[in-house]
C-alpha positions, 0 to 999 in steps of 0.5 A: 478515522473517518466513515469506518465500516465493517463489511464482514459483520456489517457494522460501523465499527471496523475494529482490527481483530487480526493485527494486519490492518493496523500495521498497514495503516501505521505504515501509511498514518503512524502519528510522526514527530512525536518522539515515540516509535516509528514514523508514517509515510504520509503526516495529517492524513485521515484514515477510512478504515474498511474491513473486508476480511475476517480475523482468519482472513476469510471474506467475499469478492462482493465485500471487497467490491463493496468496500471499493465503491463505498470508499470511492462514494464517501470521498476517498482519495487514495484506496490501499488494498494489502490483499489480493487473489490468483483468480480474477473477477468482474465485479472486483475489476468493475469496482476498481474502474468505478473508483478510478473514474471517480478519481481514486488512486487505487494502490495494491499488493502484487501478491506473495506467491513468488510467481511471474504473475501479478495477482488480483486486484493489483492486475486490473486496469486502474490499479497501481501493482506494487512489488516488494523490495528487501533492504538490499533493494533486491525484490523479495523471495515471496514477491510476485512479479511480472508485466503488470508491476507498476512500481516497487516498495519496501516489504521487508524480509524477516528471514534475513538481517541484512542491515546487521542491527540484530533483528529480522529485517521486516517493516517495523509498525506498532499494531495489535498482537496477532489475533489479540487486540488487548495487546500491542507492541512493534512488530516487523511484518513482511509481505507486499501487503507491507510494500503497498501502503508505502506507495499509498502513503506517497500517493497520499503526499502527491495528492496533498500537493494538489496532484489529484487525478488517479492517472497523474498521481501514478505518472508522478509516482513512476517519473520520480522512482528510482532505480535499485543500486547494486541490483539488476533493475528490470520492469517485471520486478520493479516497474518504474523503480522503488518509490521515492517519497521526496522525489515525488513531492518535488515532482508533484509541486513542480507540476502544479506550480507549487514552491520548491526548496533550492 
């Protein structure tokens, strides 16, 4: 963890008092290859935990914008925002543009309102808007969709068990029990909040291969995305397709002249 900050309480201790933030962080950076639990997408990354919402989910647009600028000013390479709202804000739009201009890849959840319009900040220029898929690679019942979707990723659907393992098909991560930081376990969540960190993690892998300019990172993610199996592909539902980590890494390597496996 580097340079944490809590923009709700204005303190340097960005402690999770809900569970959502730790779950999202686990998808990006869960310790991998240790024989315990599940794996994160991007090994060996550093996390800058910035708290912008309280345990009850309240926060301010100003606080979110401040956190975006803080991340950009403190050397973040990728920002994940598993949050959003239905209404645009010039303050938030300017903050996303500021981060993008400073070389930060900004990844955002498209929203969970089941509607044909992407929420904010995901819909802003300079943000990668992520829709959510489930086990059969259909987009989920809750995922927003529309012309601003850039890419899709696993978001889970705890209402079904399509893989037949006897558990609801949520995205499984280690986090605190909701509202109780004294307890932790592996919990299956669903949401575009879970899809976004999959893409942010792959973006971190791409940056790690030397592709650092945000528009180039986004292009690598899109060029390497795959179309869904057995589902009707549309750009409004999937953007460029479903994020593909190995393909993105290989594409990033080939574009920087790095070595590839044969």
